[in-house]
C-alpha positions as CSV (number, residue, x, y, z in Angstrom):
1,M,10.9,67.4,11.5
2,S,11.4,65.1,8.4
3,I,10.4,61.5,8.2
4,T,13.2,58.9,8.1
5,V,13.2,55.3,6.7
6,E,13.4,54.1,10.3
7,D,10.2,56.0,11.2
8,V,8.4,54.3,8.3
9,K,9.7,50.8,9.3
10,A,8.7,51.4,12.9
11,A,5.1,52.2,11.7
12,L,5.1,49.2,9.3
13,S,6.2,46.9,12.1
14,Q,3.0,47.7,13.9
15,I,0.8,46.5,11.0
16,V,-0.1,42.8,11.0
17,D,-0.7,40.9,7.8
18,P,-4.2,39.4,8.4
19,N,-3.3,36.2,6.7
20,T,0.1,35.4,8.2
21,T,-0.4,37.2,11.5
22,K,3.1,38.6,11.1
23,D,3.9,42.3,10.8
24,Y,5.1,43.4,7.3
25,V,8.7,44.1,8.5
26,S,9.4,40.9,10.2
27,G,7.6,39.0,7.4
28,K,10.0,40.6,5.0
29,A,7.2,41.9,2.8
30,V,8.4,45.5,2.6
31,K,10.3,46.1,-0.7
32,N,11.6,49.2,-2.5
33,L,11.0,51.6,0.5
34,K,11.8,55.2,-0.4
35,V,11.4,58.3,1.7
36,E,11.9,61.7,0.0
37,G,11.0,64.7,2.2
38,G,7.6,63.7,3.5
39,D,6.7,61.5,0.5
40,I,6.8,57.8,1.1
41,S,6.6,55.0,-1.5
42,L,7.0,51.2,-1.0
43,D,5.8,47.8,-2.2
44,I,4.2,45.2,-0.1
45,E,5.2,41.8,-1.6
46,L,3.0,38.9,-0.4
47,G,4.4,35.4,-0.7
48,Y,0.9,34.0,-1.5
49,P,-1.9,35.0,-3.9
50,A,-4.5,37.3,-2.3
51,K,-5.8,39.6,-5.1
52,S,-9.1,40.0,-3.4
53,Q,-7.3,41.6,-0.4
54,F,-4.9,43.9,-2.1
55,D,-7.1,47.0,-1.7
56,A,-7.7,46.4,2.0
57,I,-4.0,45.8,2.7
58,R,-3.0,48.9,0.7
59,A,-5.6,51.0,2.6
60,S,-4.4,49.8,6.0
61,V,-0.7,50.5,5.2
62,I,-1.5,54.0,3.8
63,A,-3.7,54.8,6.8
64,A,-0.9,53.9,9.2
65,L,1.7,55.9,7.3
66,R,-0.4,59.1,6.7
67,V,-0.6,59.8,10.5
68,L,3.2,60.0,10.8
69,P,4.2,63.7,11.6
70,G,5.2,65.4,8.4
71,A,3.9,62.7,6.1
72,G,3.1,63.9,2.5
73,N,2.1,61.7,-0.3
74,V,2.0,58.0,0.5
75,S,2.2,55.5,-2.4
76,V,1.8,51.8,-1.7
77,N,1.8,49.0,-4.3
78,V,0.6,45.5,-3.2
79,H,1.4,42.5,-5.2
80,S,2.1,38.7,-4.8
81,K,5.2,36.8,-5.7
82,V,4.9,33.0,-5.4
83,I,8.2,31.1,-5.3
84,S,9.3,27.5,-5.2
85,H,9.6,25.8,-1.9
86,T,11.4,22.6,-0.7
87,V,10.2,19.1,-1.5
88,Q,11.2,15.6,-0.4
89,R,14.9,15.0,-0.1
90,G,16.4,13.6,-3.2
91,L,13.7,14.8,-5.6
92,K,14.1,17.7,-8.1
93,L,11.4,20.2,-8.8
94,M,9.4,19.8,-12.1
95,P,10.1,22.4,-14.8
96,N,7.4,25.1,-15.0
97,V,5.8,24.0,-11.7
98,K,6.8,25.9,-8.5
99,N,4.8,24.1,-5.9
100,I,2.8,20.8,-5.9
101,I,0.1,20.3,-3.4
102,A,-1.4,16.9,-2.9
103,V,-5.1,16.8,-1.8
104,A,-5.7,13.4,-0.3
105,S,-8.0,11.3,1.9
106,G,-7.7,8.0,3.6
107,K,-10.9,6.7,2.0
108,G,-13.3,7.5,-0.8
109,G,-16.6,9.4,-0.5
110,V,-15.5,12.2,1.6
111,G,-15.6,14.9,-1.1
112,K,-11.9,15.0,-1.8
113,S,-12.2,15.7,-5.6
114,T,-14.9,18.4,-5.0
115,T,-12.6,20.1,-2.4
116,A,-9.6,19.8,-4.7
117,V,-11.3,21.5,-7.7
118,N,-12.7,24.3,-5.6
119,L,-9.4,25.0,-4.0
120,A,-7.7,25.1,-7.4
121,L,-10.3,27.6,-8.6
122,A,-10.0,29.7,-5.4
123,L,-6.3,30.0,-5.8
124,A,-6.8,31.0,-9.5
125,A,-9.4,33.6,-8.4
126,E,-6.7,35.1,-6.1
127,G,-4.4,35.6,-9.0
128,A,-2.3,32.5,-9.0
129,S,-1.4,30.4,-12.1
130,V,-2.9,27.0,-11.2
131,G,-3.0,23.5,-12.6
132,L,-5.0,20.5,-11.6
133,L,-3.8,16.9,-12.0
134,D,-6.5,14.3,-11.7
135,A,-4.5,11.5,-10.3
136,D,-7.5,9.2,-9.6
137,I,-6.9,6.8,-12.6
138,Y,-9.7,4.4,-11.6
139,G,-12.3,7.1,-11.1
140,P,-11.3,10.4,-12.9
141,S,-13.9,13.0,-12.0
142,Q,-12.2,16.3,-12.8
143,P,-13.3,16.5,-16.5
144,M,-16.9,16.4,-15.4
145,M,-16.4,18.8,-12.5
146,L,-14.5,21.4,-14.6
147,G,-16.9,21.0,-17.5
148,V,-14.0,20.0,-19.9
149,S,-14.1,17.4,-22.6
150,G,-12.0,16.5,-25.7
151,R,-8.6,15.1,-26.4
152,P,-5.4,16.9,-25.4
153,E,-3.4,18.2,-28.3
154,T,0.2,17.3,-28.9
155,K,2.7,19.5,-30.7
156,D,5.7,17.1,-30.8
157,G,4.1,13.7,-30.6
158,K,5.7,13.1,-27.2
159,T,4.0,15.5,-24.8
160,M,0.4,16.9,-24.5
161,E,-1.0,20.3,-23.8
162,P,-3.2,20.7,-20.8
163,L,-6.9,21.5,-21.3
164,E,-8.2,24.5,-19.5
165,N,-11.4,26.0,-18.1
166,Y,-12.1,28.8,-15.6
167,G,-8.4,29.8,-15.8
168,V,-7.2,26.4,-14.5
169,Q,-5.0,24.0,-16.5
170,V,-6.0,20.4,-16.1
171,S,-4.8,16.9,-17.1
172,S,-6.7,13.7,-16.5
173,I,-6.8,10.1,-17.8
174,G,-10.5,10.9,-18.3
175,F,-9.5,12.9,-21.4
176,L,-7.8,9.8,-23.0
177,I,-10.5,7.1,-22.4
178,D,-14.2,6.6,-23.0
179,P,-16.2,7.8,-20.0
180,D,-17.8,4.4,-19.5
181,E,-14.6,2.4,-19.9
182,P,-13.3,0.9,-16.6
183,M,-9.5,1.0,-15.9
184,V,-8.8,-2.7,-15.3
185,W,-5.1,-2.1,-14.5
186,R,-2.7,-3.3,-11.9
187,G,-0.8,-1.0,-9.6
188,P,2.4,-0.6,-11.7
189,M,0.5,0.3,-14.8
190,V,-1.5,2.9,-12.9
191,T,1.7,4.4,-11.3
192,Q,3.3,4.6,-14.8
193,A,0.2,6.3,-16.2
194,L,0.2,8.8,-13.4
195,Q,3.8,9.7,-13.9
196,Q,3.2,10.1,-17.6
197,L,0.3,12.4,-17.0
198,L,2.4,14.5,-14.6
199,E,5.6,14.7,-16.6
200,Q,4.4,14.6,-20.2
201,T,1.9,17.4,-19.7
202,N,3.2,20.8,-20.8
203,W,2.2,22.8,-17.7
204,R,2.6,26.5,-18.4
205,D,4.4,28.3,-15.6
206,L,2.4,27.1,-12.6
207,D,2.5,28.7,-9.1
208,Y,0.6,25.7,-7.8
209,L,-0.2,22.3,-9.2
210,I,-3.1,20.7,-7.2
211,V,-2.9,16.9,-7.3
212,D,-6.3,15.2,-6.7
213,M,-4.9,12.0,-5.2
214,P,-6.6,8.6,-5.4
215,P,-8.2,7.6,-2.1
216,G,-6.4,5.2,0.2
217,T,-2.8,4.6,1.3
218,G,-1.7,1.7,-1.0
219,D,1.1,1.1,-3.4
220,I,-0.1,3.8,-5.9
221,Q,-0.2,6.5,-3.3
222,L,3.1,5.6,-1.7
223,T,4.9,5.4,-5.1
224,L,3.4,8.8,-6.1
225,S,4.5,10.3,-2.7
226,Q,8.1,9.0,-3.2
227,K,8.5,10.0,-6.9
228,V,6.6,13.3,-7.2
229,P,8.2,16.4,-5.7
230,V,5.5,17.5,-3.4
231,T,5.6,20.8,-1.4
232,G,2.9,19.8,1.0
233,A,-0.3,17.7,1.5
234,V,-3.9,18.6,2.5
235,I,-6.0,15.9,4.1
236,V,-9.8,15.9,3.5
237,T,-12.0,14.0,5.9
238,T,-15.6,14.0,7.3
239,P,-16.2,14.4,11.1
240,Q,-17.2,10.7,11.6
241,D,-14.9,8.3,13.4
242,I,-14.6,5.8,10.5
243,A,-13.5,8.5,8.1
244,L,-11.0,10.0,10.6
245,L,-9.5,6.5,11.2
246,D,-8.5,6.3,7.5
247,A,-7.5,10.0,7.4
248,R,-5.0,9.4,10.2
249,K,-3.4,6.7,8.1
250,G,-3.2,9.0,5.1
251,L,-1.5,11.7,7.2
252,K,1.0,9.2,8.6
253,M,1.8,8.0,5.1
254,F,2.9,11.5,4.1
255,E,4.9,12.0,7.3
256,K,6.8,8.8,6.5
257,V,7.9,10.0,3.1
258,G,8.8,13.5,4.4
259,I,5.9,15.5,2.9
260,P,4.7,18.3,5.3
261,I,1.0,18.3,6.2
262,L,-0.4,21.8,5.3
263,G,-3.6,21.1,7.2
264,I,-6.9,19.3,7.4
265,V,-10.2,20.2,5.7
266,E,-13.4,18.9,7.4
267,N,-16.0,18.3,4.7
268,M,-19.7,17.7,5.2
269,S,-19.3,19.0,8.8
270,T,-23.0,20.1,9.1
271,H,-26.0,19.4,7.0
272,I,-28.1,22.5,6.2
273,C,-31.7,21.9,5.3
274,S,-32.5,23.5,1.9
275,N,-36.1,24.1,3.1
276,C,-35.9,25.5,6.6
277,G,-32.1,26.2,7.0
278,H,-31.8,23.9,10.1
279,A,-28.2,22.8,10.7
280,E,-27.6,19.3,11.9
281,E,-24.3,17.5,12.5
282,I,-25.3,14.2,11.0
283,F,-21.7,12.9,10.7
284,G,-20.7,14.0,14.2
285,A,-18.9,17.1,15.4
286,G,-15.4,18.3,15.9
287,G,-13.6,15.3,14.5
288,G,-11.3,17.3,12.2
289,A,-10.3,19.7,14.9
290,R,-9.5,16.8,17.3
291,M,-7.3,15.2,14.6
292,C,-5.5,18.5,14.1
293,K,-4.8,18.7,17.8
294,D,-3.5,15.1,18.0
295,F,-1.1,15.7,15.1
296,N,-0.3,19.3,15.7
297,V,-1.4,20.5,12.3
298,E,-3.6,23.4,11.2
299,F,-7.4,23.1,10.9
300,L,-8.0,24.8,7.6
301,G,-11.7,25.0,7.7
302,A,-15.1,23.2,7.7
303,L,-17.5,22.9,4.8
304,P,-21.2,22.2,5.0
305,L,-23.1,19.3,3.4
306,T,-25.3,21.2,1.0
307,L,-27.2,20.2,-2.1
308,S,-25.7,23.1,-4.1
309,I,-22.1,22.0,-3.8
310,R,-22.9,18.6,-5.3
311,E,-25.2,20.0,-8.0
312,Q,-22.6,22.6,-9.0
313,A,-19.8,20.1,-9.2
314,D,-21.9,17.7,-11.2
315,S,-22.9,20.4,-13.7
316,G,-19.3,21.3,-14.5
317,K,-19.4,24.7,-12.7
318,P,-18.1,24.2,-9.1
319,T,-19.2,26.5,-6.3
320,V,-16.2,28.9,-6.5
321,V,-17.2,29.9,-10.1
322,A,-20.9,29.2,-9.8
323,E,-21.4,31.5,-6.7
324,P,-18.2,33.4,-6.3
325,D,-19.7,35.8,-3.8
326,G,-21.5,33.1,-1.8
327,Q,-20.9,31.9,1.7
328,V,-19.5,28.5,0.7
329,A,-17.1,30.0,-1.9
330,A,-15.8,32.3,0.8
331,I,-15.0,29.2,2.9
332,Y,-13.1,27.6,0.0
333,Q,-11.2,30.9,-0.6
334,D,-10.3,31.2,3.0
335,I,-9.0,27.6,3.1
336,A,-7.0,28.2,-0.2
337,R,-5.4,31.3,1.3
338,K,-4.4,29.4,4.4
339,I,-2.8,26.7,2.3
340,A,-0.9,29.2,0.2
341,V,0.3,31.0,3.4
342,Q,1.5,27.6,4.8
343,V,3.4,26.9,1.6
344,S,4.9,30.4,1.6
345,E,6.3,29.8,5.1
346,K,8.1,26.6,4.1
347,A,11.9,26.8,3.3
348,K,12.7,28.1,-0.1
349,D,14.0,25.7,-2.8
350,M,17.6,26.5,-3.4
351,T,18.5,23.8,-5.8
352,S,18.2,26.1,-8.8
353,K,20.9,28.4,-7.2
354,F,23.5,25.7,-7.2
355,P,25.6,24.9,-10.3
356,S,25.5,21.4,-11.8
357,I,28.8,19.7,-11.1
358,V,30.0,17.5,-13.9
359,I,33.1,15.3,-13.4
360,K,35.0,14.4,-16.6
361,N,37.8,12.0,-17.0
362,D,40.6,13.4,-19.2
């Protein structure tokens, strides 16, 4: 009895993607399926970066197909293909940037920038092409966190090339000013500077551009949310009530301008003593999860308050590259994968499929 394509599809429909919780058939991940005699070959195309999981996914698919009666050689290729997804109504995608993800907080001091840089590095480690825009004009911190210094080069006198470290392209006002120089600017100047950093940086074919947003929900954040084509936003908070109060305002701001919330990250959820390992919830417990329940958004994960995270970010070598196999890096990688999966399940951007309509008067 020979194997048919339907037999293979039936088997594949029983295998669940560990990241999307959908089977590979309904998730439309099965590509180039061929059955010749008993030999089976196919591609599993993931809509999110997951290089670290390719081998496990390939092994699970091969194991499920080899037990089919009459199965011969089974060849499975697993790869990722990140595409552009929809943004706010009335805005066009940026050239060379498929998806923009805003990382925001209602208030400062909750570890938003540290979270943003580690998420960018985690996505890059999973095989994505990633950029990081330091949108905090008043307090740019990404040059220090990524260990990058120097002035951006310009090839045409109008645009600038992004600097790069650890495989992540980065643009920041911090590269253009003296480190000790305060930005004594009013809102309109800051907004204009942000748009120039975003639009006049020659980003090179990015799957994701992570925007480290300024804290708060004022004029700068609102203007940025209305003028920048954002695929989705991630809210960073700590468990304490005062931080959650401001985080809720930040979430509602994105909802008002039509930007989907990809989820909430709870930072500094527990303090782990570096001497004895005792864990203590000094900022409270469960605040991020309660907020997710209130707004029906995904709880992406909780990060501990540890000395190493701060030391590594300050030294220019954040946790994901300093200890890539460590427990904290694994949390960042899990959160980054969840964000990428959330993005992959948004509606595809179809604007590039439509022709431009030009009306001429003869």
